[in-house]
A tleap script that builds the chain and sets N, CA, C and O, in Angstrom:
source leaprc.protein.ff14SB
mol = sequence {
  NMET ARG ARG SER ALA VAL LEU VAL SER HIE
  PRO ILE LEU THR HIE ARG ALA GLU ALA ALA
  SER LYS SER CYS LYS VAL SER MET SER ASN
  SER LYS PRO ARG GLN TYR SER ASN THR THR
  VAL LYS VAL SER LYS VAL GLY SER LYS ALA
  LYS VAL THR THR THR ALA HIE TYR LYS THR
  THR LYS THR LYS LYS SER ALA THR ALA SER
  THR LYS GLY THR ALA ASN LEU ASN TYR TYR
  ILE SER GLY ALA THR PRO GLY LYS LYS VAL
  LYS VAL THR VAL THR ALA LYS LYS GLY LYS
  THR SER TRP SER CYS SER THR SER PHE THR
  PRO LYS ARG CLYS
}
set mol.1.N position { 34.280 -41.482 -32.798 }
set mol.1.CA position { 33.359 -41.549 -31.697 }
set mol.1.C position { 33.081 -40.134 -31.208 }
set mol.1.O position { 33.987 -39.310 -31.086 }
set mol.2.N position { 31.832 -39.877 -30.936 }
set mol.2.CA position { 31.403 -38.558 -30.486 }
set mol.2.C position { 31.363 -38.525 -28.960 }
set mol.2.O position { 30.852 -39.446 -28.323 }
set mol.3.N position { 31.897 -37.474 -28.394 }
set mol.3.CA position { 31.904 -37.355 -26.933 }
set mol.3.C position { 30.905 -36.302 -26.494 }
set mol.3.O position { 30.731 -35.282 -27.162 }
set mol.4.N position { 30.259 -36.547 -25.390 }
set mol.4.CA position { 29.304 -35.601 -24.811 }
set mol.4.C position { 29.770 -35.228 -23.422 }
set mol.4.O position { 30.267 -36.059 -22.662 }
set mol.5.N position { 29.600 -33.995 -23.121 }
set mol.5.CA position { 29.920 -33.540 -21.768 }
set mol.5.C position { 28.638 -33.528 -20.954 }
set mol.5.O position { 27.587 -33.107 -21.438 }
set mol.6.N position { 28.729 -33.981 -19.750 }
set mol.6.CA position { 27.578 -33.980 -18.855 }
set mol.6.C position { 27.873 -32.995 -17.733 }
set mol.6.O position { 28.872 -33.112 -17.023 }
set mol.7.N position { 26.992 -32.039 -17.596 }
set mol.7.CA position { 27.150 -31.036 -16.550 }
set mol.7.C position { 26.245 -31.409 -15.390 }
set mol.7.O position { 25.031 -31.531 -15.554 }
set mol.8.N position { 26.824 -31.586 -14.245 }
set mol.8.CA position { 26.051 -31.932 -13.060 }
set mol.8.C position { 26.074 -30.735 -12.129 }
set mol.8.O position { 27.136 -30.236 -11.757 }
set mol.9.N position { 24.899 -30.290 -11.763 }
set mol.9.CA position { 24.780 -29.126 -10.892 }
set mol.9.C position { 24.403 -29.570 -9.490 }
set mol.9.O position { 23.491 -30.377 -9.312 }
set mol.10.N position { 25.089 -29.056 -8.517 }
set mol.10.CA position { 24.774 -29.342 -7.119 }
set mol.10.C position { 24.322 -28.047 -6.459 }
set mol.10.O position { 25.092 -27.090 -6.382 }
set mol.11.N position { 23.097 -28.009 -5.989 }
set mol.11.CA position { 22.642 -26.775 -5.336 }
set mol.11.C position { 23.408 -26.523 -4.045 }
set mol.11.O position { 23.748 -27.448 -3.306 }
set mol.12.N position { 23.661 -25.280 -3.805 }
set mol.12.CA position { 24.325 -24.893 -2.564 }
set mol.12.C position { 23.237 -24.613 -1.539 }
set mol.12.O position { 22.371 -23.762 -1.741 }
set mol.13.N position { 23.299 -25.328 -0.466 }
set mol.13.CA position { 22.290 -25.155 0.574 }
set mol.13.C position { 22.792 -24.158 1.601 }
set mol.13.O position { 23.910 -24.267 2.107 }
set mol.14.N position { 21.959 -23.203 1.892 }
set mol.14.CA position { 22.311 -22.238 2.929 }
set mol.14.C position { 21.192 -22.212 3.952 }
set mol.14.O position { 20.014 -22.342 3.616 }
set mol.15.N position { 21.566 -22.048 5.151 }
set mol.15.CA position { 20.588 -21.964 6.231 }
set mol.15.C position { 20.824 -20.661 6.970 }
set mol.15.O position { 21.921 -20.386 7.455 }
set mol.16.N position { 19.779 -19.873 7.043 }
set mol.16.CA position { 19.907 -18.679 7.865 }
set mol.16.C position { 18.600 -18.469 8.599 }
set mol.16.O position { 17.525 -18.836 8.124 }
set mol.17.N position { 18.717 -17.887 9.733 }
set mol.17.CA position { 17.527 -17.639 10.549 }
set mol.17.C position { 16.764 -16.465 9.959 }
set mol.17.O position { 17.247 -15.333 9.975 }
set mol.18.N position { 15.599 -16.729 9.450 }
set mol.18.CA position { 14.757 -15.672 8.890 }
set mol.18.C position { 13.911 -15.070 10.008 }
set mol.18.O position { 13.336 -15.792 10.823 }
set mol.19.N position { 13.844 -13.782 10.036 }
set mol.19.CA position { 12.986 -13.114 11.013 }
set mol.19.C position { 11.537 -13.273 10.568 }
set mol.19.O position { 11.229 -13.206 9.378 }
set mol.20.N position { 10.668 -13.480 11.524 }
set mol.20.CA position { 9.244 -13.590 11.207 }
set mol.20.C position { 8.747 -12.222 10.754 }
set mol.20.O position { 8.960 -11.223 11.441 }
set mol.21.N position { 8.087 -12.176 9.604 }
set mol.21.CA position { 7.576 -10.915 9.079 }
set mol.21.C position { 6.059 -10.963 9.026 }
set mol.21.O position { 5.478 -11.925 8.523 }
set mol.22.N position { 5.423 -9.927 9.543 }
set mol.22.CA position { 3.967 -9.881 9.621 }
set mol.22.C position { 3.450 -8.572 9.049 }
set mol.22.O position { 4.208 -7.628 8.825 }
set mol.23.N position { 2.148 -8.537 8.818 }
set mol.23.CA position { 1.512 -7.301 8.348 }
set mol.23.C position { 1.037 -6.481 9.533 }
set mol.23.O position { 0.606 -7.026 10.549 }
set mol.24.N position { 1.122 -5.175 9.392 }
set mol.24.CA position { 0.554 -4.292 10.398 }
set mol.24.C position { -0.640 -3.584 9.767 }
set mol.24.O position { -0.987 -3.848 8.615 }
set mol.25.N position { -1.253 -2.705 10.505 }
set mol.25.CA position { -2.380 -1.925 9.992 }
set mol.25.C position { -2.007 -0.453 10.129 }
set mol.25.O position { -1.430 -0.039 11.134 }
set mol.26.N position { -2.345 0.339 9.097 }
set mol.26.CA position { -2.009 1.763 9.152 }
set mol.26.C position { -3.099 2.571 8.470 }
set mol.26.O position { -3.701 2.131 7.490 }
set mol.27.N position { -3.341 3.759 9.003 }
set mol.27.CA position { -4.295 4.686 8.384 }
set mol.27.C position { -3.822 6.108 8.647 }
set mol.27.O position { -2.953 6.341 9.487 }
set mol.28.N position { -4.402 7.051 7.920 }
set mol.28.CA position { -4.082 8.464 8.094 }
set mol.28.C position { -5.247 9.139 8.807 }
set mol.28.O position { -6.406 8.814 8.546 }
set mol.29.N position { -4.951 10.076 9.703 }
set mol.29.CA position { -6.028 10.830 10.350 }
set mol.29.C position { -6.751 11.684 9.314 }
set mol.29.O position { -7.951 11.931 9.433 }
set mol.30.N position { -6.011 12.135 8.291 }
set mol.30.CA position { -6.577 12.913 7.191 }
set mol.30.C position { -5.807 12.522 5.933 }
set mol.30.O position { -4.622 12.835 5.812 }
set mol.31.N position { -6.461 11.848 5.003 }
set mol.31.CA position { -5.767 11.382 3.800 }
set mol.31.C position { -5.644 12.468 2.731 }
set mol.31.O position { -4.981 12.264 1.714 }
set mol.32.N position { -6.290 13.642 2.961 }
set mol.32.CA position { -6.178 14.769 2.025 }
set mol.32.C position { -5.933 16.065 2.799 }
set mol.32.O position { -6.752 16.984 2.768 }
set mol.33.N position { -4.792 16.123 3.495 }
set mol.33.CA position { -4.510 17.320 4.301 }
set mol.33.C position { -4.131 18.517 3.431 }
set mol.33.O position { -3.576 18.359 2.343 }
set mol.34.N position { -4.434 19.696 3.921 }
set mol.34.CA position { -4.036 20.920 3.218 }
set mol.34.C position { -2.543 21.158 3.460 }
set mol.34.O position { -1.986 20.711 4.463 }
set mol.35.N position { -1.909 21.868 2.527 }
set mol.35.CA position { -0.518 22.263 2.725 }
set mol.35.C position { -0.420 23.036 4.042 }
set mol.35.O position { -1.375 23.693 4.457 }
set mol.36.N position { 0.721 22.952 4.683 }
set mol.36.CA position { 1.007 23.659 5.945 }
set mol.36.C position { 0.052 23.250 7.064 }
set mol.36.O position { -0.323 24.072 7.901 }
set mol.37.N position { -0.338 21.980 7.072 }
set mol.37.CA position { -1.162 21.451 8.158 }
set mol.37.C position { -0.537 20.139 8.632 }
set mol.37.O position { 0.494 19.707 8.115 }
set mol.38.N position { -1.167 19.522 9.608 }
set mol.38.CA position { -0.668 18.268 10.163 }
set mol.38.C position { -1.586 17.111 9.804 }
set mol.38.O position { -2.792 17.285 9.628 }
set mol.39.N position { -0.996 15.936 9.700 }
set mol.39.CA position { -1.763 14.700 9.575 }
set mol.39.C position { -1.028 13.645 10.390 }
set mol.39.O position { 0.191 13.715 10.551 }
set mol.40.N position { -1.753 12.687 10.894 }
set mol.40.CA position { -1.168 11.678 11.767 }
set mol.40.C position { -1.223 10.304 11.118 }
set mol.40.O position { -2.258 9.886 10.597 }
set mol.41.N position { -0.089 9.607 11.159 }
set mol.41.CA position { -0.025 8.218 10.708 }
set mol.41.C position { -0.387 7.367 11.923 }
set mol.41.O position { 0.299 7.408 12.944 }
set mol.42.N position { -1.475 6.592 11.803 }
set mol.42.CA position { -1.960 5.768 12.915 }
set mol.42.C position { -1.622 4.307 12.640 }
set mol.42.O position { -2.189 3.688 11.739 }
set mol.43.N position { -0.697 3.764 13.421 }
set mol.43.CA position { -0.211 2.395 13.230 }
set mol.43.C position { -0.790 1.499 14.322 }
set mol.43.O position { -0.848 1.887 15.489 }
set mol.44.N position { -1.216 0.297 13.933 }
set mol.44.CA position { -1.695 -0.677 14.916 }
set mol.44.C position { -1.323 -2.089 14.467 }
set mol.44.O position { -0.792 -2.297 13.376 }
set mol.45.N position { -1.613 -3.032 15.326 }
set mol.45.CA position { -1.330 -4.455 15.082 }
set mol.45.C position { 0.162 -4.750 14.939 }
set mol.45.O position { 0.576 -5.570 14.120 }
set mol.46.N position { 0.962 -4.056 15.765 }
set mol.46.CA position { 2.381 -4.390 15.894 }
set mol.46.C position { 2.584 -4.862 17.334 }
set mol.46.O position { 1.671 -4.755 18.153 }
set mol.47.N position { 3.749 -5.373 17.642 }
set mol.47.CA position { 4.012 -5.888 18.977 }
set mol.47.C position { 4.079 -4.802 20.037 }
set mol.47.O position { 4.400 -3.647 19.757 }
set mol.48.N position { 3.768 -5.203 21.251 }
set mol.48.CA position { 3.865 -4.308 22.393 }
set mol.48.C position { 5.283 -3.748 22.486 }
set mol.48.O position { 6.256 -4.502 22.515 }
set mol.49.N position { 5.390 -2.437 22.533 }
set mol.49.CA position { 6.676 -1.735 22.670 }
set mol.49.C position { 7.617 -1.932 21.473 }
set mol.49.O position { 8.828 -1.752 21.604 }
set mol.50.N position { 7.068 -2.298 20.313 }
set mol.50.CA position { 7.896 -2.441 19.105 }
set mol.50.C position { 8.414 -1.075 18.666 }
set mol.50.O position { 7.764 -0.056 18.898 }
set mol.51.N position { 9.575 -1.057 18.038 }
set mol.51.CA position { 10.156 0.173 17.479 }
set mol.51.C position { 9.511 0.389 16.112 }
set mol.51.O position { 9.668 -0.435 15.210 }
set mol.52.N position { 8.782 1.506 15.960 }
set mol.52.CA position { 8.035 1.803 14.735 }
set mol.52.C position { 8.737 2.925 13.970 }
set mol.52.O position { 9.103 3.947 14.550 }
set mol.53.N position { 8.919 2.727 12.670 }
set mol.53.CA position { 9.506 3.757 11.810 }
set mol.53.C position { 8.593 3.978 10.614 }
set mol.53.O position { 8.199 3.028 9.938 }
set mol.54.N position { 8.261 5.234 10.360 }
set mol.54.CA position { 7.458 5.579 9.187 }
set mol.54.C position { 8.304 6.469 8.285 }
set mol.54.O position { 9.109 7.272 8.757 }
set mol.55.N position { 8.108 6.312 6.980 }
set mol.55.CA position { 8.813 7.148 6.012 }
set mol.55.C position { 7.815 7.678 5.005 }
set mol.55.O position { 7.138 6.905 4.327 }
set mol.56.N position { 7.721 9.002 4.903 }
set mol.56.CA position { 6.861 9.643 3.906 }
set mol.56.C position { 7.720 9.933 2.681 }
set mol.56.O position { 8.730 10.631 2.774 }
set mol.57.N position { 7.317 9.396 1.538 }
set mol.57.CA position { 8.070 9.532 0.290 }
set mol.57.C position { 7.462 10.662 -0.543 }
set mol.57.O position { 6.569 10.434 -1.360 }
set mol.58.N position { 7.960 11.885 -0.324 }
set mol.58.CA position { 7.485 13.051 -1.069 }
set mol.58.C position { 8.108 13.065 -2.464 }
set mol.58.O position { 8.954 12.229 -2.779 }
set mol.59.N position { 7.691 14.006 -3.289 }
set mol.59.CA position { 8.176 14.109 -4.669 }
set mol.59.C position { 9.702 14.206 -4.739 }
set mol.59.O position { 10.327 13.545 -5.569 }
set mol.60.N position { 10.300 15.022 -3.877 }
set mol.60.CA position { 11.746 15.246 -3.967 }
set mol.60.C position { 12.526 14.878 -2.710 }
set mol.60.O position { 13.746 15.038 -2.680 }
set mol.61.N position { 11.853 14.392 -1.679 }
set mol.61.CA position { 12.550 14.081 -0.431 }
set mol.61.C position { 11.803 12.996 0.341 }
set mol.61.O position { 10.687 12.618 -0.014 }
set mol.62.N position { 12.432 12.510 1.390 }
set mol.62.CA position { 11.802 11.536 2.287 }
set mol.62.C position { 11.885 12.086 3.702 }
set mol.62.O position { 12.885 12.692 4.085 }
set mol.63.N position { 10.831 11.870 4.470 }
set mol.63.CA position { 10.833 12.277 5.874 }
set mol.63.C position { 10.556 11.051 6.721 }
set mol.63.O position { 9.567 10.347 6.517 }
set mol.64.N position { 11.456 10.802 7.688 }
set mol.64.CA position { 11.346 9.619 8.532 }
set mol.64.C position { 10.996 10.030 9.956 }
set mol.64.O position { 11.528 11.010 10.479 }
set mol.65.N position { 10.097 9.271 10.578 }
set mol.65.CA position { 9.729 9.491 11.979 }
set mol.65.C position { 9.777 8.147 12.697 }
set mol.65.O position { 9.505 7.107 12.096 }
set mol.66.N position { 10.121 8.169 13.976 }
set mol.66.CA position { 10.186 6.942 14.768 }
set mol.66.C position { 9.462 7.118 16.088 }
set mol.66.O position { 9.367 8.222 16.625 }
set mol.67.N position { 8.954 6.005 16.600 }
set mol.67.CA position { 8.275 6.001 17.896 }
set mol.67.C position { 8.309 4.582 18.446 }
set mol.67.O position { 8.628 3.633 17.730 }
set mol.68.N position { 7.982 4.454 19.702 }
set mol.68.CA position { 7.829 3.142 20.318 }
set mol.68.C position { 6.342 2.881 20.487 }
set mol.68.O position { 5.609 3.723 21.006 }
set mol.69.N position { 5.902 1.702 20.044 }
set mol.69.CA position { 4.484 1.351 20.149 }
set mol.69.C position { 4.072 1.242 21.615 }
set mol.69.O position { 4.896 0.983 22.492 }
set mol.70.N position { 2.800 1.442 21.854 }
set mol.70.CA position { 2.250 1.294 23.200 }
set mol.70.C position { 2.222 -0.189 23.579 }
set mol.70.O position { 2.559 -1.048 22.765 }
set mol.71.N position { 1.828 -0.476 24.794 }
set mol.71.CA position { 1.697 -1.871 25.215 }
set mol.71.C position { 0.596 -2.583 24.432 }
set mol.71.O position { 0.559 -3.813 24.392 }
set mol.72.N position { -0.301 -1.816 23.808 }
set mol.72.CA position { -1.369 -2.398 22.984 }
set mol.72.C position { -0.940 -2.547 21.522 }
set mol.72.O position { -1.725 -3.009 20.694 }
set mol.73.N position { 0.298 -2.162 21.200 }
set mol.73.CA position { 0.802 -2.319 19.836 }
set mol.73.C position { 0.322 -1.251 18.870 }
set mol.73.O position { 0.101 -1.528 17.691 }
set mol.74.N position { 0.158 -0.018 19.372 }
set mol.74.CA position { -0.264 1.089 18.512 }
set mol.74.C position { 0.725 2.247 18.635 }
set mol.74.O position { 1.421 2.389 19.640 }
set mol.75.N position { 0.769 3.068 17.591 }
set mol.75.CA position { 1.616 4.267 17.618 }
set mol.75.C position { 1.019 5.304 16.683 }
set mol.75.O position { 0.491 4.964 15.624 }
set mol.76.N position { 1.103 6.564 17.072 }
set mol.76.CA position { 0.657 7.688 16.245 }
set mol.76.C position { 1.853 8.594 15.988 }
set mol.76.O position { 2.518 9.041 16.923 }
set mol.77.N position { 2.123 8.862 14.707 }
set mol.77.CA position { 3.259 9.704 14.340 }
set mol.77.C position { 2.749 10.882 13.526 }
set mol.77.O position { 2.095 10.706 12.497 }
set mol.78.N position { 3.054 12.083 13.997 }
set mol.78.CA position { 2.536 13.304 13.389 }
set mol.78.C position { 3.460 13.813 12.281 }
set mol.78.O position { 4.679 13.857 12.449 }
set mol.79.N position { 2.872 14.194 11.157 }
set mol.79.CA position { 3.621 14.789 10.044 }
set mol.79.C position { 3.078 16.180 9.749 }
set mol.79.O position { 1.870 16.372 9.614 }
set mol.80.N position { 3.989 17.150 9.650 }
set mol.80.CA position { 3.639 18.494 9.208 }
set mol.80.C position { 3.828 18.506 7.698 }
set mol.80.O position { 4.912 18.183 7.212 }
set mol.81.N position { 2.803 18.870 6.956 }
set mol.81.CA position { 2.811 18.741 5.501 }
set mol.81.C position { 3.630 19.826 4.804 }
set mol.81.O position { 4.146 19.574 3.714 }
set mol.82.N position { 3.770 20.988 5.364 }
set mol.82.CA position { 4.521 22.086 4.751 }
set mol.82.C position { 4.002 22.361 3.347 }
set mol.82.O position { 2.793 22.309 3.122 }
set mol.83.N position { 4.882 22.651 2.402 }
set mol.83.CA position { 4.459 23.001 1.040 }
set mol.83.C position { 4.493 21.829 0.080 }
set mol.83.O position { 4.826 22.006 -1.092 }
set mol.84.N position { 4.155 20.637 0.548 }
set mol.84.CA position { 4.164 19.447 -0.314 }
set mol.84.C position { 3.329 19.692 -1.566 }
set mol.84.O position { 2.316 20.390 -1.520 }
set mol.85.N position { 3.758 19.117 -2.678 }
set mol.85.CA position { 3.094 19.324 -3.970 }
set mol.85.C position { 1.629 18.904 -3.924 }
set mol.85.O position { 1.332 17.733 -3.690 }
set mol.86.N position { 0.703 19.851 -4.144 }
set mol.86.CA position { -0.723 19.508 -4.131 }
set mol.86.C position { -1.053 18.494 -5.228 }
set mol.86.O position { -0.571 18.603 -6.355 }
set mol.87.N position { -1.877 17.515 -4.882 }
set mol.87.CA position { -2.308 16.510 -5.845 }
set mol.87.C position { -1.321 15.383 -6.080 }
set mol.87.O position { -1.654 14.417 -6.766 }
set mol.88.N position { -0.110 15.476 -5.529 }
set mol.88.CA position { 0.912 14.438 -5.702 }
set mol.88.C position { 0.850 13.483 -4.515 }
set mol.88.O position { 1.170 13.862 -3.388 }
set mol.89.N position { 0.432 12.233 -4.775 }
set mol.89.CA position { 0.281 11.238 -3.708 }
set mol.89.C position { 1.613 10.998 -3.005 }
set mol.89.O position { 2.650 10.841 -3.650 }
set mol.90.N position { 1.569 10.973 -1.679 }
set mol.90.CA position { 2.748 10.721 -0.854 }
set mol.90.C position { 2.582 9.344 -0.225 }
set mol.90.O position { 1.677 9.136 0.584 }
set mol.91.N position { 3.445 8.408 -0.587 }
set mol.91.CA position { 3.387 7.067 -0.004 }
set mol.91.C position { 4.054 7.099 1.361 }
set mol.91.O position { 5.102 7.722 1.536 }
set mol.92.N position { 3.441 6.424 2.326 }
set mol.92.CA position { 4.007 6.322 3.665 }
set mol.92.C position { 4.246 4.841 3.950 }
set mol.92.O position { 3.302 4.054 4.013 }
set mol.93.N position { 5.514 4.467 4.122 }
set mol.93.CA position { 5.839 3.083 4.450 }
set mol.93.C position { 6.073 2.968 5.953 }
set mol.93.O position { 6.601 3.880 6.589 }
set mol.94.N position { 5.671 1.833 6.499 }
set mol.94.CA position { 5.785 1.598 7.937 }
set mol.94.C position { 6.540 0.298 8.168 }
set mol.94.O position { 6.240 -0.725 7.554 }
set mol.95.N position { 7.516 0.347 9.054 }
set mol.95.CA position { 8.168 -0.872 9.515 }
set mol.95.C position { 8.187 -0.830 11.036 }
set mol.95.O position { 8.315 0.235 11.640 }
set mol.96.N position { 8.061 -1.992 11.637 }
set mol.96.CA position { 8.141 -2.092 13.091 }
set mol.96.C position { 8.958 -3.333 13.406 }
set mol.96.O position { 8.935 -4.309 12.655 }
set mol.97.N position { 9.675 -3.293 14.513 }
set mol.97.CA position { 10.520 -4.425 14.867 }
set mol.97.C position { 10.563 -4.596 16.371 }
set mol.97.O position { 10.669 -3.634 17.132 }
set mol.98.N position { 10.478 -5.862 16.776 }
set mol.98.CA position { 10.672 -6.213 18.181 }
set mol.98.C position { 11.294 -7.597 18.201 }
set mol.98.O position { 10.683 -8.573 17.765 }
set mol.99.N position { 12.504 -7.669 18.707 }
set mol.99.CA position { 13.213 -8.951 18.702 }
set mol.99.C position { 13.421 -9.421 17.273 }
set mol.99.O position { 13.912 -8.670 16.430 }
set mol.100.N position { 13.045 -10.669 17.000 }
set mol.100.CA position { 13.209 -11.224 15.651 }
set mol.100.C position { 11.962 -11.051 14.795 }
set mol.100.O position { 11.923 -11.514 13.655 }
set mol.101.N position { 10.956 -10.398 15.329 }
set mol.101.CA position { 9.709 -10.209 14.584 }
set mol.101.C position { 9.658 -8.808 13.991 }
set mol.101.O position { 10.008 -7.827 14.647 }
set mol.102.N position { 9.216 -8.732 12.738 }
set mol.102.CA position { 9.051 -7.427 12.105 }
set mol.102.C position { 7.677 -7.346 11.456 }
set mol.102.O position { 7.077 -8.362 11.105 }
set mol.103.N position { 7.196 -6.128 11.305 }
set mol.103.CA position { 5.896 -5.854 10.692 }
set mol.103.C position { 6.121 -4.815 9.610 }
set mol.103.O position { 7.028 -3.990 9.710 }
set mol.104.N position { 5.289 -4.857 8.572 }
set mol.104.CA position { 5.353 -3.807 7.557 }
set mol.104.C position { 3.980 -3.587 6.946 }
set mol.104.O position { 3.171 -4.508 6.835 }
set mol.105.N position { 3.739 -2.344 6.553 }
set mol.105.CA position { 2.495 -1.962 5.891 }
set mol.105.C position { 2.711 -0.580 5.286 }
set mol.105.O position { 3.740 0.049 5.528 }
set mol.106.N position { 1.756 -0.111 4.507 }
set mol.106.CA position { 1.893 1.218 3.910 }
set mol.106.C position { 0.529 1.839 3.662 }
set mol.106.O position { -0.494 1.155 3.628 }
set mol.107.N position { 0.545 3.139 3.491 }
set mol.107.CA position { -0.656 3.913 3.191 }
set mol.107.C position { -0.202 5.120 2.378 }
set mol.107.O position { 0.951 5.180 1.953 }
set mol.108.N position { -1.074 6.059 2.162 }
set mol.108.CA position { -0.680 7.273 1.445 }
set mol.108.C position { -1.607 8.418 1.814 }
set mol.108.O position { -2.679 8.221 2.386 }
set mol.109.N position { -1.163 9.615 1.470 }
set mol.109.CA position { -2.021 10.796 1.578 }
set mol.109.C position { -1.720 11.691 0.386 }
set mol.109.O position { -0.649 11.604 -0.215 }
set mol.110.N position { -2.668 12.546 0.051 }
set mol.110.CA position { -2.511 13.454 -1.082 }
set mol.110.C position { -2.746 14.883 -0.608 }
set mol.110.O position { -3.879 15.248 -0.295 }
set mol.111.N position { -1.695 15.697 -0.548 }
set mol.111.CA position { -1.849 17.081 -0.086 }
set mol.111.C position { -2.776 17.896 -1.000 }
set mol.111.O position { -2.806 17.706 -2.216 }
set mol.112.N position { -3.529 18.806 -0.375 }
set mol.112.CA position { -4.389 19.747 -1.111 }
set mol.112.C position { -3.788 21.140 -0.985 }
set mol.112.O position { -3.053 21.430 -0.041 }
set mol.113.N position { -4.111 21.996 -1.949 }
set mol.113.CA position { -3.645 23.378 -1.900 }
set mol.113.C position { -4.180 24.059 -0.642 }
set mol.113.O position { -5.300 23.790 -0.207 }
set mol.114.N position { -3.367 24.944 -0.064 }
set mol.114.CA position { -3.717 25.634 1.185 }
set mol.114.C position { -5.023 26.379 1.095 }
set mol.114.O position { -5.444 27.005 2.067 }
savepdb mol mol.pdb
quit
């Protein structure tokens, strides 16, 4: 007589409170700034007084800036470009959080030679 094994799988159920995640809006004051100049990350559509964090992902380093959004849910964060590699796109990620709600969005800029 031939025997067969039957494998019964029971899924493990887990319950955790997921934070509500939403999209924000972001733009650059200048998407092609010259080296050694400033550009501003303009964030909107986040919660009133949300904690906003932006991170610029350069070729060899990351620069993080933080601010508190206005009562209208906007924030402007200034970046000094320094000698960033000309022509190398710099991604800027944005996260914002207030209570259990979070927002995220991203943009980029490409430095030009001085």
